[in-house]
MARVOBA-378399 format. One record per atom (N, C-alpha, C, O, CB): residue in three letters; x, y, z. Coordinates in pm, whole numbers, plus 50000, padded with zeros to 5 digits. Glycine has a CB too. Example, Ala and Ser with C-alpha at 12.3 -4.5 7.8 and 13.67 -1.06 7.14 Angstrom:
REM residues 2
ALA513194943150780ALA512304955050780ALA513204967050780ALA514244966850846ALA511314955350905SER512854977550708SER513674989450714SER512905000350787SER513415011450804SER514084994050572
//
This chain:
REM residues 340
UNK510964851448304UNK509824851548213UNK509914863748121UNK510034875048169UNK508494851748293UNK509874861447991UNK509944872247893UNK508624879647888UNK507564873447876UNK510314866847754UNK508684892847898UNK507464900947901UNK506944903247760UNK507634909147677UNK507714914247972UNK505754898747734UNK505054901947610UNK503684907547649UNK503214905347760UNK504914889347515UNK503064914747558UNK501744920447587UNK500754909547624UNK499944911347715UNK501224928347467UNK500824898147554UNK499894887147582UNK500084881747724UNK499114879247795UNK500084875847479UNK501344879947764UNK501604874747898UNK501154884548006UNK500594880548108UNK503084871647914UNK501424897447983UNK501014907548081UNK499494907648096UNK498974908248207UNK501524921448039UNK498784907047983UNK497324907147987UNK496774894648056UNK495834895548134UNK496754908147846UNK497364883048027UNK496904870548090UNK497124870948242UNK496264866648319UNK497644858548029UNK498284876048283UNK498574877148427UNK497584886648493UNK497074883948602UNK500024881948450UNK497324897948427UNK496374907648483UNK494974901648495UNK494294903648596UNK496324920248395UNK494534894448392UNK493214888248396UNK493124877648505UNK492114876648575UNK492884882048260UNK494194869848520UNK494204859348623UNK494104865248762UNK493314860548845UNK495474850748611UNK494894875648789UNK494864881848922UNK493574889648945UNK493094890449058UNK496064890948940UNK493004895448839UNK491714902148854UNK490634892248892UNK489784895148976UNK491334909548724UNK490654880348830UNK489694869948863UNK489864865349009UNK488884863549081UNK489844857848768UNK491114863649050UNK491384859749189UNK490834870049286UNK490254866649389UNK492894857749212UNK491024882949252UNK490514893549339UNK488984893249350UNK488434894949458UNK490964907149288UNK488314891049237UNK486844890549239UNK486364879149329UNK485434880849407UNK486294888849096UNK487004867549317UNK486634856049400UNK486844859149548UNK485964856449630UNK487454843649359UNK488004864749581UNK488304867949720UNK487374878649774UNK486944878149889UNK489764872449735UNK487044888549689UNK486134899249730UNK484744893749762UNK484124897749861UNK486034909949620UNK484254884449680UNK482934878549705UNK482944870349833UNK482004870849912UNK482494869749585UNK484014862649854UNK484144855049978UNK484174864450099UNK483554861850202UNK485414846249976UNK484924875450085UNK485024885050195UNK483684891650225UNK483374894350341UNK486054895650162UNK482884894150121UNK481554899950141UNK480664891050228UNK479794896050300UNK480874902250007UNK480874877850220UNK480024868450293UNK480474865950436UNK479774859450513UNK479954855350220UNK481654871150471UNK482224868450603UNK482114880650693UNK482384891750650UNK483684864150591UNK481714878550816UNK481604889450911UNK480714885651027UNK480214874351036UNK481074901950842UNK480504895351116UNK479694892751235UNK478254889351197UNK477654880151253UNK479714904951328UNK477714896851101UNK476364893851052UNK476424881650961UNK477274880850873UNK475754905950977UNK475524872150982UNK475524859650907UNK474814861350772UNK473584860550763UNK474854848350989UNK475624863850668UNK475094864650532UNK475864854450449UNK477044856350420UNK475224879350470UNK475214843750413UNK475904832550349UNK476414835850210UNK475954845150145UNK474994820750340UNK477384827950166UNK477994829850034UNK476964828449924UNK476974836249829UNK479134819750013UNK476064818549934UNK475064816449829UNK474134828449818UNK473714832249709UNK474264803749857UNK473804834449933UNK472934846249930UNK473634857849861UNK473014865549788UNK472504850250072UNK474934859149886UNK475724869549818UNK475724867049667UNK475484876249589UNK477184869849872UNK475994854649627UNK476064851249485UNK474724853349415UNK474674858949305UNK476524836849467UNK473634848849478UNK472314850649417UNK471964865449405UNK471364869749306UNK471234843249500UNK472324873249506UNK472054887549501UNK472814894449388UNK472254902949319UNK472414893949633UNK474074890649369UNK474884896349260UNK474294892249125UNK474174900449034UNK476364891649270UNK473934879549113UNK473374874548987UNK472064881848954UNK471844885748840UNK473124859248995UNK471214883549055UNK469924890449033UNK470154905048993UNK469454910248906UNK469044889849159UNK471124911549057UNK471404925549023UNK471934926748880UNK471564935948808UNK472414931449122UNK472824917448840UNK473394917848704UNK472344914648598UNK472424919648486UNK474554907948692UNK471374906548634UNK470334902748537UNK469174912748533UNK468244911248455UNK469784888848571UNK469244923048618UNK468204933248619UNK467014930048707UNK466054937648711UNK467724935548482UNK467064918848779UNK465954915048868UNK466124921849003UNK467234925849038UNK465894899548886UNK465064923349080UNK465174929049214UNK466084920349302UNK465954908149304UNK463784930349279UNK466994926749373UNK467944919449457UNK467214913249576UNK466314919549633UNK469094928749506UNK467594901149612UNK466924893949720UNK467384897649858UNK466914891749956UNK467114879549701UNK468304907349872UNK468754911350005UNK467734920450072UNK467134928850005UNK470124918349997UNK467544918750201UNK466674928050273UNK467434941050302UNK468614942150269UNK466164921650405UNK466754950750362UNK467354964050381UNK468604963350469UNK469594970150440UNK466334973550443UNK468564955450574UNK469724954250662UNK470914948150589UNK472044952850602UNK469374945850785UNK470644937650512UNK471714931150436UNK472304940550332UNK473514940450310UNK471194918450369UNK471464948750268UNK471964958350169UNK472914968350234UNK473954971750177UNK470804965650102UNK472544973150353UNK473404982650423UNK474744976350458UNK475804982250436UNK472714987750551UNK474684964150512UNK475914957150553UNK476804954350432UNK478004956750438UNK475574944050625UNK476214949350325UNK477004945250208UNK477494957350128UNK478674958250095UNK476174936150118UNK476574966550098UNK476894977350004UNK477534989550070UNK478264996950004UNK475654981649933UNK477274991750199UNK477765003950262UNK478785001750373UNK479385011250422UNK476615011550316UNK478984989250412UNK479994986250514UNK481104977350457UNK482274981150459UNK479354979550635UNK480724965550407UNK481744956150362UNK482344959750226UNK483554959050208UNK481164942350357UNK481494963550129UNK482004966049994UNK482994977749989UNK484074976049931UNK480854968849900UNK482694989550046UNK483705000250041UNK484984996550114UNK486065000850076UNK483135012950101UNK484844988450220UNK486044984150293UNK486904974950206UNK488124976150206UNK485654976850424UNK486284966150132UNK487024957150042UNK487684964949930UNK488854962549898UNK486084946449983UNK486944974349871UNK487524982449762UNK488704990549813UNK489744991049748UNK486454991749701UNK488544996949929UNK489625005149984UNK490834996550020UNK491975000449996UNK489145012950106UNK490584984850079UNK491684975750112UNK492444971949986UNK493674971449986UNK491164963150183UNK491714969149878UNK492364965749752UNK493224977049699UNK494354974749657UNK491344961949648UNK492704989249701UNK493465000749651UNK494725002949735UNK495795005349680UNK492585013349653UNK494585002249866UNK495725004249955UNK496764993249933UNK497964996149924UNK495275004450103UNK496314980649925UNK497244969549904UNK497994970749772UNK499204968349767UNK496494956449908UNK497294974449666UNK497934976149535UNK498944987549539UNK500034986349484UNK496884978849426UNK498584998649603UNK499455010349607UNK500745007449684UNK501835010649636UNK498735022149671UNK500615001449802UNK501794998449882UNK502694988249814UNK503914988849825UNK501384993450020UNK502084978749742UNK502854968549671UNK503664974649557UNK504844971649542UNK501924957649617UNK503014983149477UNK503724989649366UNK504814998849418UNK505914999249363UNK502734997549278UNK504515006349525UNK505535014949584UNK506725006749633UNK507865010949618UNK504945023049700UNK506444995049691UNK507524986349736UNK508404981749621UNK509624981349634UNK506954974249807UNK507804978349507UNK508574974449388UNK509504985849347UNK510674983549318UNK507634970649271UNK508964998049344UNK509755009549300UNK510935012049394UNK512065013949349UNK508875022049292UNK510675012249525UNK511745015049620UNK512815004149618UNK514005007149628UNK511175016449761UNK512414991649605UNK513394980849598UNK514274981949476UNK515474978849481UNK512704967349600UNK513704986349364UNK514474987849241UNK515414999849248UNK516594998849214UNK513544989349120UNK514895011149293UNK515705023449296UNK516805022849400UNK517905027749377UNK514815035549322UNK516515016749516UNK517525015749621UNK518365003149607UNK519345001149680UNK516855015949757UNK517974994549512UNK518674981749488UNK518864974149620UNK519944969049650UNK520054984249420UNK517784973749697UNK517824966949826UNK516524959249842UNK515444965149838UNK518034977049944UNK516604946149861UNK515384937849870UNK514564940349995UNK513424935550005UNK515764923449864UNK515114947750093UNK514404950050218UNK513664963450220UNK513034966850320UNK515374949550334UNK513744970950111UNK513104984050106UNK511604982750086UNK511144975050001UNK513714992649994UNK510844990350164UNK509404991750141UNK508955004550211UNK509695009650295UNK508594979150193UNK507775009850180UNK507375022750238UNK507375023150390UNK507655033550449UNK506015026450189UNK507075011850453UNK507025011350599UNK508425011650659UNK508705019550750UNK506274998750646UNK509305003150610UNK510655002050665UNK511465014650637UNK512305018450718UNK511364989850609UNK511225021050523UNK511945033350488UNK511425045550564UNK511975056450550UNK511855035850340UNK510375043850642UNK509845054950720UNK508865063750646UNK508355073450702UNK510965063250768UNK508575060550520UNK507705068950439UNK506265068350491UNK505575078550493UNK507755064750292UNK505825056650532UNK504475055550588UNK504345063750716UNK503325070250738UNK504135040850617UNK505375063650800UNK505335071450924UNK505325086450894UNK504615094050959UNK506535067951013UNK506135090550795UNK506135104550756UNK504795108950702UNK504325119950731UNK507205107050653UNK504155100250623UNK502815103150572UNK501835104550687UNK500975113350686UNK502355092250475UNK501965095650785UNK501045096050900UNK501205108950979UNK500215114551026UNK501285083850991UNK502445113850995UNK502665126551065UNK501935137850994UNK501265145951057UNK504175129651075UNK502065138250861UNK501375148550785UNK499865147750802UNK499205157950821UNK501725147550639UNK499315135550794UNK497875133750807UNK497395137550947UNK496355143950962UNK497485119350776UNK498135133551051UNK497735136551189UNK497765151551214UNK496865156951278UNK498655129351289UNK498805158351164UNK498865172951179UNK497645179551114UNK497065188851169UNK500165178451117UNK497275174550996UNK496095180050928UNK494825177651009UNK493965186351018UNK495945173850788UNK494705165751069UNK493525162451150UNK493455171251274UNK492405176851306UNK493545147551191UNK494595172451344UNK494615180051469UNK494435195051447UNK493935202051534UNK495905177451543UNK494855199851330UNK494725214051300UNK493375217351238UNK493095228851203UNK495835218351207UNK492535206951224UNK491195209351171UNK491125210151021UNK490155215350967UNK490665221651227UNK492135205050952UNK492155205850806UNK491205195950742UNK491025195950621UNK493555203550755UNK490595187150825UNK489675177250769UNK488465183450704UNK487725176550632UNK489235167750876UNK488235196550728UNK487105203150665UNK487285203950513UNK486315204850438UNK486905217050723UNK488535203750470UNK488815204050326UNK488935189850274UNK489585181450336UNK490115211950297UNK488305187150160UNK488195173450108UNK489555167250077UNK489765155350098UNK487325173349984UNK490495175550025UNK491785170249981UNK492915173550077UNK494065169850052UNK492115175749844UNK492625180450187UNK493705185350272UNK494495174150339UNK495715174850348UNK493135194550377UNK493805163850387UNK494515153050457UNK495375144950360UNK496545142550391UNK493515143850528UNK494865140650243UNK495765134150146UNK496935142950105UNK498045138050088UNK494995130150024UNK496695156050089UNK497775165250050UNK498825166050160UNK500025165950133UNK497215179250019UNK498365166950286UNK499305167550398UNK500065154450412UNK501255154450443UNK498555170650528UNK499385143350388UNK500035130250396UNK501105128750288UNK502185123650315UNK498995119150383UNK500785133150166UNK501775132850058UNK502965141650091UNK504105137850066UNK501145137349925UNK502705153350148UNK503795162350187UNK504705155650289UNK505925156750282UNK503235175550244UNK504095148550385UNK504885141350483UNK505745130550420UNK506895128650459UNK503985135350588UNK505185123350322UNK505945112950252UNK507105119050175UNK508205113550174UNK505035105150156UNK506855130450111UNK507895136950030UNK509025142050119UNK510195140550087UNK507295148449948UNK508655148150231UNK509675152850325UNK510515141150375UNK511725142350390UNK509015160250445UNK509865129850401UNK510575118050451UNK511595113150350UNK512745110350386UNK509595106850483UNK511195111950224UNK512115106550124UNK513285116150101UNK514405111750076UNK511385103949992UNK513025129250110UNK514115139050098UNK515085137750214UNK516295138250196UNK513545153450092UNK514535136050336UNK515385134250453UNK516235121650442UNK517435121850472UNK514535133750579UNK515605110650400UNK516325097950388UNK517485099350289UNK518595094950317UNK515375086650344UNK517205105250173UNK518245106850071UNK519345116350119UNK520525114150090UNK517635112049940UNK518965126950191UNK519955136550239UNK520865130350344UNK522085132350341UNK519255148850298UNK520285122750436UNK521085116450541UNK522015105850483UNK523155104450527UNK520165110050646UNK521525098550382UNK522315087450326UNK523395092250231UNK524355084950204UNK521395077750255UNK523255104550178UNK524195109250076UNK525575111950137UNK525685117850244UNK523665122050008UNK526595107550068UNK527975110350107UNK528765114349983UNK528225114549873UNK528615097950177UNK530015117350002UNK530845121249887UNK531025109849789UNK531415112049674UNK532225126149935UNK530745097749831UNK530885086049745UNK529545081249691UNK529475070649627UNK531565074749821UNK528485088849716UNK527155084649669UNK526375078149781UNK526815077949897UNK527285074949550UNK525245072749747UNK524345066649847UNK524355051449831UNK523855046149732UNK522905072049832UNK524925044549928UNK524915029949925UNK523515025149959UNK522875030850047UNK525975024050024UNK523025014649892UNK521665009749919UNK521395006550065UNK520315009450116UNK521404997549838UNK522375000550133UNK522164997150273UNK522145009450363UNK521435009750464UNK523254987650320UNK522925019750325UNK522905032250399UNK521545038950386UNK521035044650483UNK524005041650350UNK520965038350266UNK519615043750245UNK518595036750334UNK517725043150393UNK519205042450097UNK518725023650342UNK517775015950423UNK517895019750570UNK516885021950637UNK518025000950405UNK519115020550621UNK519315023950761UNK518875038350789UNK518335041250896UNK520795022250800UNK519085047250693UNK518615061050708UNK517105061350718UNK516535069050797UNK519085069850591UNK516435053050639UNK514985052250644UNK514495047250778UNK513495052250830UNK514475043250535UNK515175037450833UNK514795032250965UNK514935043051071UNK514075044451158UNK515665019951003UNK516015050851063UNK516245061651161UNK515175072451149UNK514605076851249UNK517655067851142UNK514905076751025UNK513895087151003UNK512515082051045UNK511735089551104UNK513875091450855UNK512225069351015UNK510945063451057UNK510795063351208UNK509715066151259UNK510815049351003UNK511885060151279UNK511835060151426UNK511595074251479UNK510845076151575UNK513155054551484UNK512235084151415UNK512025098051457UNK510565102251438UNK509975108151528UNK512945107451378UNK509995099151322UNK508615102951297UNK507655095251387UNK506605100551424UNK508255100551150UNK507995082951423UNK507155075651518UNK507135082751654UNK506105083251721UNK507675061151535UNK508295088251692UNK508355095851817UNK507515108651806UNK506845112551902UNK509805099351851UNK507545115151689UNK506735127151667UNK505255123551678UNK504475131051737UNK507045133451529UNK504875112151621UNK503475107751628UNK503045105751773UNK501975110351813UNK503265094651548UNK503875098951852UNK503535096751991UNK503435109852069UNK502595111152158UNK504575087652055UNK504285119452034UNK504215132652099UNK502895139552065UNK502225144952153UNK505395141552055UNK502515139251937UNK501265145651896UNK500065139151963UNK499135145952005UNK501115145051744UNK500085125851972UNK498985118752038UNK498945122152187UNK497865123652245UNK499135103452018UNK500125123352249UNK500195125952394UNK499635139552431UNK499075141152539UNK501625124852442UNK499795149452343UNK499335162952377UNK497895165552332UNK497355176452352UNK500265173352315UNK497285155352271UNK495895156852227UNK494975152152340UNK495115140952389UNK495635148652096UNK494065160652381UNK493255157952500UNK491765155652470UNK490925157952557UNK493385169252596UNK491455151252350UNK490035148952320UNK489815134852268UNK490715126552270UNK489525159152219UNK488595132352220UNK488195118852181UNK488935113952056UNK488855102052023UNK486715118352156UNK489635122851988UNK490355118651867UNK491535109651896UNK492025102851806UNK490825130751791UNK492015109452021UNK493205101552055UNK493005086852024UNK493845080651958UNK493545103352203UNK491885081152071UNK491645066852048UNK491545063851898UNK492095053951851UNK490345062252119UNK490855072551824UNK490715070451680UNK492065070751612UNK492355062451525UNK489785080951620UNK492915080451650UNK494235081851589UNK495095069751621UNK495785064551533UNK494925094751636UNK495075065151746UNK495895053551785UNK495495041251706UNK496355033851659UNK495765050851935UNK494195038851691UNK493725027251615UNK494105028851468UNK494515019151403UNK492195025551631UNK493955040951417UNK494285043851277UNK495765041651249UNK496135037051141UNK493895058251241UNK496625044751348UNK498065043251328UNK498475028751305UNK499505026051245UNK498805048851448UNK497675019451353UNK497985005251334UNK497364999651207UNK497434987651181UNK497504997251454UNK496755008451127UNK496115004151003UNK494655000951027UNK494324990251079UNK496824992050945UNK493785010050990UNK492365008451021UNK491535011150896UNK491605022150840UNK491935017751136UNK490755001450854UNK489885003050738UNK488405002250778UNK487535001150692UNK490194992250633UNK488135002950908UNK486765000650956UNK485805011950920UNK484595009850917UNK486774998751105UNK486335023950894UNK485485035350861UNK485545038950714UNK485395050550676UNK485875047350945UNK485785028950630UNK485915031350486UNK484625037050429UNK483525032750462UNK486285018250413UNK484795046950342UNK483645053350277UNK483925054950128UNK485075055850085UNK483345067150342UNK482845055250050UNK483005057049906UNK483645070549874UNK484365071849775UNK481655055849836UNK483385080749958UNK483955093949932UNK485485093449935UNK486135100049855UNK483445104150036UNK486055085550027UNK487505084150033UNK488045077049908UNK489085080749854UNK487915076450159UNK487315066949864UNK487725059549744UNK487735068749623UNK488655068249541UNK486775047549719UNK486705077249612UNK486635086549500UNK487795096449502UNK488315100149397UNK485295094149502UNK488205100749622UNK489285110549634UNK490635104549594UNK491375110749518UNK489355115849776UNK490955092649644UNK492305087349625UNK492495079949493UNK493615079149443UNK492655078149737UNK491415074449436UNK491555066049316UNK492225073149198UNK493105067149136UNK490205061149273UNK491855085649164UNK492545092149051UNK494045093549073UNK494815091448979UNK491945105949027UNK494475097049196UNK495905098149224UNK496615084749205UNK497705084049149UNK496125103349366UNK495975074149254UNK496585060849245UNK496685056349099UNK497725051149058UNK495765050749327UNK495625058049022UNK495635053848881UNK496705061548802UNK497455055548726UNK494255056048817UNK496755074748821UNK497765082848751UNK499165078648794UNK500075077548711UNK497545097948778UNK499345076348925UNK500645071848975UNK501065058548915UNK502205057048872UNK500625070649125UNK500145048748910UNK500445035848849UNK500845037548703UNK501805031348657UNK499225026448861UNK500105045948630UNK500375047948488UNK501775053748466UNK502505049048380UNK499315057248427UNK502135063848545UNK503465069848533UNK504545059648563UNK505515058548489UNK503595082048627UNK504375052248672UNK505395042348711UNK505565031748602UNK506685027948569UNK505015035648844UNK504435027048546UNK504545016348447UNK505215021348318UNK505855013448248UNK503175010748415UNK505065034048287UNK505745039548169UNK507265038148180UNK507975037648080UNK505375054248150UNK507745037648304UNK509185036748328UNK509615022748372UNK510635021148439UNK509615046848434UNK508835012648334UNK509164998848374UNK510504994448315UNK511314988248384UNK508054989148328UNK510744997748187UNK512014993648126UNK513215001148185UNK514214994748218UNK511974995947975UNK513145014448200UNK514245021248271UNK514465015848412UNK515605015348459UNK513965036048279UNK513395011748481UNK513555005748613UNK514374992848606UNK515194990148693UNK512195002948676UNK514134984948502UNK514914972748483UNK516404975948474UNK517234969148534UNK514464965348356UNK516724986548399UNK518134990148379UNK518734995948506UNK519874992848541UNK518265000148263UNK517985004548576UNK518495010548700UNK518714999848806UNK519675000648883UNK517535021148752UNK517844989948811UNK517964979148910UNK519244971148891UNK519764965348986UNK516764969848903UNK519754970648767UNK521004963348742UNK522224971748773UNK523314966248790UNK521064958748597UNK522064984848782UNK523184993748812UNK523025007048741UNK522685007548623UNK524504987348772UNK523265017948814UNK523055031148756UNK524035034148644UNK523675040748547UNK523155041648863UNK525275029448655UNK526265031848550UNK525825025148419UNK525935031148312UNK527655026548592UNK525345013048429UNK524845006048310UNK523665013348249UNK523585014848127UNK524454991548345UNK522765017748334UNK521585025048285UNK521985037948214UNK521415041248110UNK520625028248401UNK522975045148269UNK523455057448205UNK524055054648069UNK523805062047973UNK524495064248293UNK524835044048060UNK525465040447933UNK524435036647827UNK524675038147708UNK526435028947953UNK523275031647872UNK522215027747778UNK521205038947753UNK520145036747694UNK521485015447832UNK521545050947798UNK520745062647762UNK519675066547860UNK518865075347829UNK520125060247634UNK519615060447978UNK518605064048078UNK519075076448155UNK520195076848204UNK518335052148176UNK518205086448165UNK518495098148247UNK518205094448392UNK517125097148445UNK517655110748202UNK519195088248455UNK518975081848585UNK518475091648690UNK517505088748761UNK520265075448634UNK519115103148701UNK518705112848803UNK517265117248786UNK516505117748882UNK519615124848799UNK516885120448662UNK515525124948634UNK514515113848662UNK513475116248723UNK515405129648489UNK514815101548618UNK513895090248637UNK513735087048785UNK512615084548831UNK514395077848561UNK514845087248860UNK514765084149003UNK513925094549077UNK513095090949161UNK516165083449063UNK514135107249045UNK513345117749112UNK511865116049083UNK511025116849173UNK513825131649069UNK511535113848956UNK510135112448918UNK509485100448986UNK508375101549038UNK510005111048766UNK510175089148986UNK509595077049045UNK509525077749197UNK508575072649257UNK510395064949002UNK510505083949259UNK510455085649405UNK509275094549445UNK508575091649542UNK511765091649457UNK509065105349370UNK507935114249399UNK506615107049376UNK505695108149457UNK508015127049311UNK506535099549265UNK505275092649233UNK504965081649335UNK503835080349380UNK505345086649092UNK505995073749371UNK505785063249471UNK505415069349607UNK504605063749680UNK507045054449484UNK506025080749639UNK505675087649764UNK504255092849758UNK503545092749859UNK506655099249791UNK503825097549640UNK502465102649625UNK501435091749654UNK500525093749734UNK502255108149484UNK501585080149589UNK500575069749609UNK500635064249751UNK499615060249807UNK500775058449507UNK501835063949811UNK501935059749951UNK501235069650041UNK500475065850130UNK503405058249993UNK501495082550018UNK500915092950103UNK499395093150098UNK498745094250202UNK501445106250063UNK498835092249978UNK497365093349969UNK496675081250031UNK495605082850090UNK496935094949823UNK497255069250019UNK496575057650080UNK496765057450231UNK495875053150303UNK497105044650019UNK497935061950280UNK498145062550424UNK497165072350487UNK496745070350601UNK499595066650457UNK496795082950414UNK495875092950469UNK494505087050499UNK493785092550583UNK495725104550372UNK494135076150435UNK492825070150460UNK492905056750532UNK491915052150590UNK492095068250330UNK494075050450530UNK494185036950590UNK495025036550715UNK494965026850791UNK494755027450489UNK495835046950740UNK496785046150849UNK498035038550804UNK498235035950686UNK496155039350970UNK498855035150902UNK500145028750873UNK499965013550868UNK499695007150970UNK501215032650979UNK500125007950750UNK500024993450731UNK501374988650680UNK501784991850569UNK498864989750630UNK502054981050762UNK503424977250730UNK503554964250653UNK502664955750656UNK504204976250854UNK504684962950585UNK505184950650525UNK504454946050398UNK504904936450335UNK505104939850626UNK503364952650358UNK502704948750233UNK503664950750116UNK503784942150029UNK501404956850211UNK504344962350115UNK505294965250008UNK506554957050012UNK507374957949922UNK505654979550012UNK506714949150115UNK507854939950125UNK507454925950080UNK508154919749999UNK508394939450269UNK506334920950132UNK505924907150107UNK505484904949963UNK505964895849896UNK504794903250202UNK504564913449915UNK503954911149783UNK504974911549670UNK504994902349588UNK502874921449757UNK505844921949660UNK506814922049551UNK507724909849550UNK508074904649444UNK507654934349558UNK508124905149669UNK509014893449673UNK508284880749629UNK508864872449560UNK509564891449815UNK507034879249667UNK506274867649622UNK506144867649470UNK506304857349406UNK504884867349688UNK505834879349414UNK505684880349268UNK507024878649197UNK507074873149087UNK505054893749230UNK508094883449259UNK509414881949198UNK509834867249194UNK510474862849099UNK510464890149275UNK509474859749297UNK509794845549299UNK509034837849191UNK509534827849139UNK509474839649437UNK507844842649157UNK507024835749057UNK507344840348915UNK507484832048824UNK505554838049085UNK507454853548895UNK507544859048760UNK508904864748723UNK509114868348607UNK506534869648743UNK509844865548818UNK511134871448787UNK511144886448813UNK510224891848873UNK511514868548644UNK512204893048765UNK512454906948801UNK512144916948691UNK512464928748705UNK513874908448842UNK511544912548582UNK511184921948475UNK510024930548523UNK508924925448547UNK510814914348343UNK510254943548537UNK509234952448594UNK508024954148503UNK506984958748550UNK509834965748623UNK508134950648378UNK506964951248289UNK505914940948331UNK504724942848306UNK507384948948142UNK506354930148396UNK505434920248453UNK505284922148604UNK504194920948658UNK505934906048424UNK506404925248670UNK506424926048816UNK505504936948869UNK504814934948969UNK507834928448865UNK505474948548803UNK504634959648851UNK503144956248847UNK502474957448950UNK504894972148766UNK502584951948732UNK501154948648733UNK500834936448820UNK499784936048884UNK500664946048593UNK501724926548822UNK501474914748905UNK501434918549053UNK500554913949127UNK502554903948880UNK502384926749096UNK502424930849237UNK501204939249272UNK500604937349378UNK503704938649267UNK500844948549184UNK499684956949210UNK498404948849223UNK497624950849315UNK499524967149102UNK498204939549129UNK496964931849130UNK496934921349240UNK495874918749297UNK496764925048995UNK498074915449272UNK498084906149385UNK497954913749516UNK497384908649613UNK499364897749384UNK498494926049520UNK498334934349639UNK496874937049671UNK496504938049788UNK499064947449620UNK496034938249566UNK494594939549588UNK494074928449678UNK493424930949779UNK493844939449454UNK494364916049637UNK493834904449709UNK494504902649845UNK493854898849942UNK494014891849626UNK495804905449851UNK496554903049974UNK495984910950090UNK495764905350198UNK498024906649954UNK495744923850070UNK495274931850182UNK493804929250213UNK493384930750327UNK495484946650153UNK493024925350113UNK491634921450140UNK491614909050229UNK490824908250324UNK490854918750007UNK492484899450199UNK492584887450284UNK492994891150426UNK492404886450523UNK493594877350224UNK494034899750437UNK494514903850569UNK493424911150647UNK493254908850767UNK495754912850555UNK492684919950579UNK491634927550648UNK490464918550687UNK489844920550791UNK491144939050561UNK490154908750604UNK489084899250638UNK489454891150762UNK488614888750849UNK488804889650519UNK490714887050769UNK491204880150890UNK491094889551011UNK490664885351118UNK492674875450871UNK491484902150991UNK491484911751103UNK490094913951160UNK489944915651281UNK492064925051057UNK489064913851075UNK487724916851126UNK486914904351162UNK485794905651212UNK486964924751023UNK487454892551138UNK486684880351168UNK487354870951267UNK486664862651328UNK486424872951042UNK488674871851285UNK489374861351360UNK488964861051507UNK488914850351567UNK490874863351349UNK488654872851566UNK488164872951704UNK486864881051712UNK486614888351808UNK489244878951801UNK486024879651607UNK484754886851600UNK483944884251727UNK483984873151781UNK483944882451475UNK483204894351777UNK482904907151712UNK483964917951729UNK483774929051679UNK481624912351765UNK485064915151798UNK486154924851811UNK486964924951682UNK487264914451625UNK487074921451934UNK487314936951636UNK488114938251515UNK489544942151549UNK489774950651635UNK487484948651421UNK490494935751482UNK491894939651494UNK492224950051387UNK491624949951280UNK492824927251480UNK493174958951414UNK493684967251305UNK494384958351203UNK495084948951240UNK494654978151359UNK494184961251075UNK494764952650971UNK496294953050976UNK496954943450935UNK494274956950833UNK496864964151027UNK498314964951039UNK498894954551133UNK500044950551118UNK498704978551084UNK498094950251230UNK498544939651322UNK498714926551246UNK499684919351266UNK497534937851439UNK497754923551159UNK497804911151082UNK498994911350984UNK499724901450975UNK496484908951004UNK499184922350912UNK500294922950816UNK501644922350888UNK502604916850835UNK500204935750731UNK501704927951009UNK502954927451084UNK503264913251131UNK504424909151134UNK502884936851204UNK502214905651168UNK502404891851212UNK503024883551100UNK503894875151124UNK501074885551257UNK502574885950976UNK503154879050862UNK504474885450817UNK505414878550778UNK502174878850746UNK504524898650824UNK505644905850765UNK506934905350844UNK508004904450786UNK505274919850747UNK506844905850977UNK508064905951057UNK508894893151037UNK510104894151016UNK507714907551204UNK508284881151044UNK509084869151015UNK509624868950872UNK510724864050848UNK508254856651038UNK508844874250776UNK509294874850637UNK510504884050623UNK511434881050549UNK508154879650546UNK510494895350696UNK511624904450695UNK512874897650751UNK513964899050694UNK511304917150775UNK512724890350862UNK513854883150920UNK514404872850823UNK515614871150810UNK513444876451052UNK513484865750754UNK513904855850654UNK514734862550544UNK515794857450506UNK512674848850593UNK514264873750493UNK514994880650387UNK516334885950437UNK517344885550366UNK514164892150330UNK516334890850560UNK517564896050619UNK518614885150630UNK519794887450601UNK517284902250756UNK518204873350672UNK519134862250685UNK519554856750551UNK520704852650533UNK518524851150768UNK518624856750455UNK518914851150322UNK519824860250241UNK520804855750182UNK517624848850245UNK519484873250240UNK520244882650157UNK521474887950228UNK522524890050168UNK519364894150116UNK521304890150360UNK522404895950435UNK522444910950416UNK522494915750303UNK523724889750392UNK522434918250524UNK522414932750514UNK523654938350450UNK523624948950387UNK522234938850650UNK524724931550466UNK525934937050410UNK526274932050273UNK527304935950219UNK527044934350498UNK525454923550214UNK525754917950084UNK525404927549973UNK525594924449856UNK525034904950064
//
């Protein structure tokens, strides 16, 4: 599909509409019985300036429990999806995503250290620590994979798996030596937890995510060239080293800040980019916004399933994404072949 401004705008509008529909459906689903029509009438009354027909309990459930959770799920899903697009392009490996490369685990180590050391008193300390963990992870992965002949895409992937396993062991060690009530919260959070979503968290992470998306999209065309081969990109005037460093840092930033509030949610950055690539092709001028906007809806759907499928018990959303993602990873592994 040839990327034009009109096509990009139409795709963005279509996916934005899909997200609004899914968000409204998600608002109506949960342990408390609030029907879809009541949600729709309440929204219509609020938009028209009339008093909303929801009672006080319904307002609390809708506006302070479900709505921030939906917004946060959307932001996290979009961020992980865009990061997955970037890593797959830069590493030229269809199996790359923040979870498989170990970046999510590294971010989680940073966030957990900040929590255990009491850094939660500072508003930005946990996202900053999480970003630092992501950055350290990507540096480790690149350092381990580097050889005198350069970094092969498959070597980068395997290095990420090794580093991710190491950080998972560090996480288990930190949890094991923690002797207070935070252990249960951390364990649940590690599997991807959006149950404690707050507007304050959304306000903190949104500027980082928006700036990160903007920077990444500015380099959509260079990403197209790098994805075809670094030598070709160099010949066409792309400063490959500079672009790769900038995009790796930016993708790590948005991964780190969302992991700091959502925990480790796997496979979103693997599934969504591939679905969008199958529909729209590999032009990053379309693929990036399509993946980001579909990622909004994807994680909202996954989180809605997580909190309703065995209600009143809630599953961590990471469990749901793993149930879908693990078979998808095996499919890609068999289709593409690790050594191809």
